[in-house]
MDAnalysis code that builds the backbone (N, CA, C; Angstrom):
import MDAnalysis as mda
import numpy as np

u = mda.Universe.empty(348, n_residues=116, atom_resindex=np.repeat(np.arange(116), 3), trajectory=True)
u.add_TopologyAttr("name", ["N", "CA", "C"] * 116)
u.add_TopologyAttr("resid", np.arange(1, 117))
u.add_TopologyAttr("resname", ["MET", "ALA", "SER", "THR", "ALA", "GLN", "CYS", "GLN", "GLY", "ASN", "ARG", "PHE", "LEU", "PRO", "TYR", "ILE", "GLU", "ASP", "ARG", "LEU", "LYS", "ALA", "GLY", "VAL", "TRP", "ASN", "ALA", "ARG", "VAL", "LEU", "LEU", "ARG", "GLU", "LEU", "ARG", "GLU", "ARG", "GLY", "TYR", "GLY", "GLY", "GLY", "TYR", "THR", "ILE", "LEU", "THR", "ASP", "TRP", "LEU", "ARG", "PRO", "GLN", "ARG", "GLU", "SER", "ALA", "ARG", "VAL", "VAL", "ALA", "VAL", "ARG", "ARG", "PHE", "GLU", "THR", "PRO", "ILE", "GLY", "HIS", "GLN", "ALA", "GLN", "VAL", "ASP", "TRP", "GLY", "HIS", "LEU", "GLY", "PRO", "LYS", "ARG", "CYS", "SER", "ARG", "ARG", "ALA", "VAL", "ARG", "GLY", "ASP", "PHE", "ILE", "THR", "ARG", "THR", "TRP", "GLY", "VAL", "ALA", "PRO", "PHE", "ALA", "ALA", "GLU", "ARG", "LEU", "ALA", "VAL", "SER", "GLN", "THR", "ARG", "PRO"])
u.atoms.positions = np.array([
    [0.842, -1.163, 0.000],
    [0.000, 0.000, 0.000],
    [0.892, 1.231, 0.000],
    [0.307, 2.400, -0.084],
    [1.107, 3.604, -0.286],
    [1.039, 4.564, 0.895],
    [1.968, 5.470, 0.917],
    [2.089, 6.619, 1.816],
    [1.788, 6.340, 3.277],
    [0.888, 7.165, 3.894],
    [0.673, 7.108, 5.343],
    [0.099, 5.784, 5.820],
    [-0.643, 5.128, 4.974],
    [-1.247, 3.854, 5.381],
    [-0.344, 2.670, 5.064],
    [0.860, 2.945, 4.560],
    [1.734, 1.851, 4.138],
    [2.062, 0.906, 5.294],
    [2.507, 1.454, 6.417],
    [2.851, 0.594, 7.555],
    [1.619, -0.146, 8.059],
    [0.509, 0.560, 8.160],
    [-0.736, -0.052, 8.626],
    [-1.214, -1.105, 7.630],
    [-1.107, -0.783, 6.318],
    [-1.611, -1.681, 5.280],
    [-0.838, -2.970, 5.181],
    [0.430, -2.952, 5.514],
    [1.242, -4.159, 5.393],
    [0.698, -5.298, 6.242],
    [0.126, -5.005, 7.373],
    [-0.403, -6.099, 8.192],
    [-1.693, -6.681, 7.614],
    [-2.317, -5.959, 6.677],
    [-3.540, -6.447, 6.041],
    [-3.271, -7.143, 4.705],
    [-2.042, -7.074, 4.228],
    [-1.727, -7.673, 2.922],
    [-2.050, -9.160, 2.827],
    [-1.720, -9.975, 3.831],
    [-2.086, -11.402, 3.705],
    [-3.593, -11.608, 3.531],
    [-4.390, -10.806, 4.263],
    [-5.842, -10.922, 4.132],
    [-6.285, -10.508, 2.726],
    [-5.753, -9.378, 2.244],
    [-6.132, -8.891, 0.915],
    [-5.733, -9.914, -0.150],
    [-4.540, -10.444, -0.051],
    [-4.096, -11.437, -1.041],
    [-4.967, -12.687, -1.029],
    [-5.406, -13.120, 0.150],
    [-6.321, -14.264, 0.239],
    [-7.648, -13.948, -0.440],
    [-8.147, -12.730, -0.230],
    [-9.423, -12.345, -0.842],
    [-9.294, -12.252, -2.364],
    [-8.152, -11.743, -2.836],
    [-7.940, -11.671, -4.280],
    [-7.876, -13.073, -4.883],
    [-7.220, -13.989, -4.204],
    [-7.160, -15.383, -4.677],
    [-8.552, -16.005, -4.704],
    [-9.429, -15.547, -3.791],
    [-10.805, -16.054, -3.744],
    [-11.689, -15.383, -4.790],
    [-11.118, -14.420, -5.536],
    [-11.882, -13.773, -6.602],
    [-12.547, -12.469, -6.213],
    [-12.275, -11.949, -5.019],
    [-12.868, -10.679, -4.585],
    [-11.915, -9.562, -4.985],
    [-12.263, -8.820, -6.035],
    [-11.426, -7.731, -6.546],
    [-12.109, -6.375, -6.408],
    [-13.335, -6.343, -5.942],
    [-14.069, -5.094, -5.802],
    [-13.510, -4.298, -4.629],
    [-13.023, -3.081, -4.903],
    [-12.370, -2.272, -3.869],
    [-13.331, -1.888, -2.752],
    [-14.578, -1.617, -3.085],
    [-15.543, -1.241, -2.026],
    [-15.803, -2.417, -1.086],
    [-15.917, -3.594, -1.633],
    [-16.121, -4.790, -0.802],
    [-14.893, -5.024, 0.076],
    [-13.713, -4.939, -0.543],
    [-12.485, -5.137, 0.230],
    [-12.340, -4.090, 1.328],
    [-12.651, -2.826, 1.015],
    [-12.534, -1.766, 2.014],
    [-13.473, -2.014, 3.188],
    [-14.703, -2.420, 2.885],
    [-15.661, -2.722, 3.965],
    [-15.131, -3.855, 4.849],
    [-14.632, -4.913, 4.223],
    [-14.103, -6.043, 4.991],
    [-12.872, -5.642, 5.800],
    [-12.006, -4.826, 5.207],
    [-10.805, -4.379, 5.918],
    [-11.157, -3.486, 7.100],
    [-12.118, -2.603, 6.911],
    [-12.523, -1.719, 8.019],
    [-13.122, -2.518, 9.165],
    [-13.814, -3.609, 8.854],
    [-14.342, -4.481, 9.904],
    [-13.201, -5.123, 10.697],
    [-12.023, -5.159, 10.101],
    [-10.847, -5.750, 10.750],
    [-9.880, -4.694, 11.284],
    [-10.330, -3.426, 11.288],
    [-9.532, -2.366, 11.893],
    [-8.700, -1.530, 10.953],
    [-8.856, -1.689, 9.661],
    [-8.091, -0.898, 8.697],
    [-8.552, 0.547, 8.729],
    [-7.621, 1.492, 8.787],
    [-7.969, 2.905, 8.839],
    [-7.638, 3.661, 7.576],
    [-7.119, 2.981, 6.556],
    [-6.767, 3.641, 5.304],
    [-7.996, 3.980, 4.487],
    [-7.781, 4.760, 3.439],
    [-8.895, 5.205, 2.605],
    [-9.073, 4.385, 1.338],
    [-10.144, 4.710, 0.626],
    [-10.512, 4.036, -0.613],
    [-9.445, 4.246, -1.686],
    [-8.962, 5.484, -1.825],
    [-7.978, 5.793, -2.868],
    [-6.682, 5.029, -2.654],
    [-6.250, 4.921, -1.421],
    [-5.031, 4.168, -1.127],
    [-5.196, 2.713, -1.553],
    [-6.362, 2.152, -1.245],
    [-6.629, 0.762, -1.614],
    [-6.676, 0.598, -3.132],
    [-7.387, 1.496, -3.832],
    [-7.493, 1.356, -5.284],
    [-6.150, 1.602, -5.970],
    [-5.356, 2.523, -5.430],
    [-4.018, 2.750, -5.990],
    [-3.155, 1.498, -5.861],
    [-3.327, 0.757, -4.779],
    [-2.567, -0.488, -4.596],
    [-3.129, -1.602, -5.475],
    [-4.469, -1.639, -5.623],
    [-5.102, -2.704, -6.406],
    [-4.820, -2.592, -7.903],
    [-4.696, -1.368, -8.411],
    [-4.544, -1.160, -9.860],
    [-3.411, -2.003, -10.457],
    [-2.174, -1.921, -9.954],
    [-1.122, -2.765, -10.553],
    [-1.339, -4.263, -10.289],
    [-2.025, -4.589, -9.191],
    [-2.321, -6.003, -8.922],
    [-3.247, -6.549, -9.998],
    [-4.237, -5.741, -10.374],
    [-5.177, -6.166, -11.416],
    [-4.459, -6.357, -12.746],
    [-3.576, -5.425, -13.072],
    [-2.837, -5.519, -14.331],
    [-1.992, -6.790, -14.383],
    [-1.319, -7.107, -13.282],
    [-0.452, -8.285, -13.286],
    [-1.258, -9.585, -13.245],
    [-2.492, -9.533, -12.766],
    [-3.310, -10.745, -12.669],
    [-4.146, -10.985, -13.920],
    [-4.130, -10.039, -14.835],
    [-4.933, -10.170, -16.048],
    [-4.506, -11.420, -16.812],
    [-5.463, -12.224, -17.199],
    [-5.186, -13.480, -17.899],
    [-5.397, -13.263, -19.394],
    [-4.468, -13.730, -20.175],
    [-4.591, -13.643, -21.621],
    [-5.456, -14.804, -22.093],
    [-6.452, -14.489, -22.874],
    [-7.347, -15.527, -23.382],
    [-6.601, -16.461, -24.323],
    [-7.016, -17.694, -24.347],
    [-6.419, -18.672, -25.251],
    [-6.949, -18.416, -26.655],
    [-6.057, -18.355, -27.594],
    [-6.479, -18.135, -28.977],
    [-7.085, -19.409, -29.560],
    [-8.185, -19.239, -30.233],
    [-8.822, -20.355, -30.913],
    [-8.091, -20.581, -32.228],
    [-7.927, -21.816, -32.577],
    [-7.302, -22.118, -33.861],
    [-8.103, -23.212, -34.541],
    [-8.073, -23.192, -35.827],
    [-8.763, -24.213, -36.612],
    [-7.715, -25.063, -37.314],
    [-7.911, -26.348, -37.239],
    [-7.026, -27.252, -37.967],
    [-7.649, -27.527, -39.328],
    [-6.871, -28.001, -40.266],
    [-7.424, -28.307, -41.595],
    [-8.525, -29.369, -41.495],
    [-9.413, -29.340, -42.442],
    [-10.512, -30.311, -42.480],
    [-9.937, -31.724, -42.476],
    [-10.501, -32.567, -41.621],
    [-10.057, -33.944, -41.519],
    [-9.011, -34.175, -40.444],
    [-8.558, -33.125, -39.775],
    [-7.532, -33.265, -38.747],
    [-8.079, -33.142, -37.329],
    [-9.327, -32.798, -37.162],
    [-9.941, -32.758, -35.840],
    [-11.419, -33.075, -35.990],
    [-12.018, -33.519, -34.897],
    [-13.443, -33.838, -34.943],
    [-14.064, -33.598, -33.572],
    [-15.339, -33.285, -33.587],
    [-16.113, -33.182, -32.355],
    [-17.088, -34.343, -32.357],
    [-17.176, -35.031, -31.222],
    [-18.060, -36.187, -31.126],
    [-19.046, -35.951, -29.988],
    [-20.336, -36.139, -30.258],
    [-21.381, -35.967, -29.252],
    [-22.281, -37.185, -29.224],
    [-22.713, -37.561, -28.001],
    [-23.669, -38.645, -27.820],
    [-25.034, -38.052, -27.568],
    [-26.064, -38.762, -27.963],
    [-27.427, -38.358, -27.661],
    [-28.285, -39.579, -27.410],
    [-29.452, -39.376, -26.808],
    [-30.354, -40.488, -26.502],
    [-31.672, -40.256, -27.220],
    [-32.119, -41.239, -27.982],
    [-33.367, -41.145, -28.741],
    [-34.546, -41.788, -28.028],
    [-34.293, -42.518, -26.966],
    [-35.350, -43.249, -26.296],
    [-35.309, -44.711, -26.709],
    [-36.192, -45.549, -26.151],
    [-36.172, -46.974, -26.493],
    [-36.564, -47.202, -27.957],
    [-35.874, -48.126, -28.607],
    [-36.145, -48.473, -30.005],
    [-36.335, -49.980, -30.117],
    [-37.058, -50.400, -31.140],
    [-37.266, -51.829, -31.394],
    [-36.161, -52.333, -32.311],
    [-35.531, -53.413, -31.909],
    [-34.475, -54.018, -32.712],
    [-34.638, -55.528, -32.607],
    [-34.963, -56.184, -33.705],
    [-35.188, -57.636, -33.722],
    [-36.220, -58.034, -32.674],
    [-37.343, -57.371, -32.672],
    [-38.487, -57.635, -31.787],
    [-38.208, -57.444, -30.305],
    [-37.135, -56.715, -29.949],
    [-36.916, -56.403, -28.542],
    [-36.571, -54.917, -28.416],
    [-36.906, -54.363, -27.281],
    [-36.638, -52.938, -27.059],
    [-35.184, -52.748, -26.635],
    [-34.525, -51.816, -27.258],
    [-33.149, -51.474, -26.883],
    [-33.075, -49.965, -26.683],
    [-32.076, -49.564, -25.950],
    [-31.861, -48.132, -25.736],
    [-31.360, -47.545, -27.053],
    [-31.996, -46.492, -27.518],
    [-31.608, -45.864, -28.781],
    [-30.675, -44.693, -28.552],
    [-29.395, -44.896, -28.749],
    [-28.404, -43.831, -28.633],
    [-27.865, -43.507, -30.019],
    [-27.350, -42.321, -30.168],
    [-26.713, -41.996, -31.434],
    [-25.436, -41.222, -31.166],
    [-24.576, -41.240, -32.143],
    [-23.318, -40.511, -32.074],
    [-23.270, -39.579, -33.282],
    [-22.801, -38.371, -33.055],
    [-22.633, -37.405, -34.138],
    [-21.182, -36.991, -34.184],
    [-20.595, -37.029, -35.351],
    [-19.216, -36.567, -35.526],
    [-19.215, -35.415, -36.518],
    [-18.522, -34.346, -36.173],
    [-18.361, -33.211, -37.072],
    [-16.871, -33.011, -37.257],
    [-16.434, -32.924, -38.487],
    [-15.007, -32.797, -38.766],
    [-14.633, -31.341, -39.000],
    [-13.709, -30.827, -38.190],
    [-13.164, -29.480, -38.379],
    [-14.233, -28.451, -38.665],
    [-14.016, -27.676, -39.706],
    [-14.981, -26.647, -40.087],
    [-15.856, -27.112, -41.245],
    [-15.825, -28.414, -41.514],
    [-16.602, -28.963, -42.624],
    [-18.092, -28.784, -42.369],
    [-18.861, -28.501, -43.408],
    [-20.298, -28.273, -43.224],
    [-21.118, -29.562, -43.221],
    [-20.555, -30.656, -42.785],
    [-21.304, -31.904, -42.749],
    [-20.980, -32.674, -41.474],
    [-21.852, -33.597, -41.150],
    [-21.674, -34.436, -39.965],
    [-22.119, -35.844, -40.322],
    [-21.712, -36.802, -39.534],
    [-22.130, -38.183, -39.736],
    [-22.814, -38.655, -38.464],
    [-23.937, -39.337, -38.606],
    [-24.652, -39.870, -37.458],
    [-24.697, -41.384, -37.576],
    [-24.774, -42.034, -36.422],
    [-24.852, -43.486, -36.404],
    [-25.657, -43.918, -35.186],
    [-26.578, -44.839, -35.377],
    [-27.348, -45.383, -34.267],
    [-26.471, -46.388, -33.519],
    [-26.482, -46.313, -32.210],
    [-25.674, -47.226, -31.392],
    [-26.576, -47.857, -30.357],
    [-26.300, -49.087, -29.998],
    [-27.091, -49.756, -28.958],
    [-26.441, -49.611, -27.600],
    [-25.245, -49.020, -27.538],
    [-24.547, -48.872, -26.271],
    [-23.580, -47.697, -26.385],
    [-23.323, -47.044, -25.251],
    [-22.332, -45.970, -25.227],
    [-20.970, -46.468, -24.756],
    [-20.805, -47.779, -24.695],
    [-19.518, -48.360, -24.321],
    [-18.868, -48.907, -25.571],
    [-17.552, -48.963, -25.528],
    [-16.826, -49.513, -26.669],
    [-16.925, -51.030, -26.642],
    [-16.979, -51.665, -27.795],
    [-17.071, -53.142, -27.838],
    [-15.785, -53.790, -27.384],
])
């Protein structure tokens, strides 16, 4: 923390760091919680300290990439309900595969979601 509250703020740093790890980054919420624990510093001091913490904690999003057609696939299972197969009822499941960015998919009826 900064200036006059620096010495006082140092004893609250472990608490603040725990709250930040828990996902609490709102300065007003943190200030209220700190004041309940005896903190006498102001809002501006807290926000001035939080600003570089937020910058360093910023996560870079993962870039999406597409592989060439035929090099990746998405597979989904679904349930159609009971179906008749050779005069007996079986569970009607299906599998859908979509390849890359191709505008087509393949479906297949399956009697089980386990591998043979």
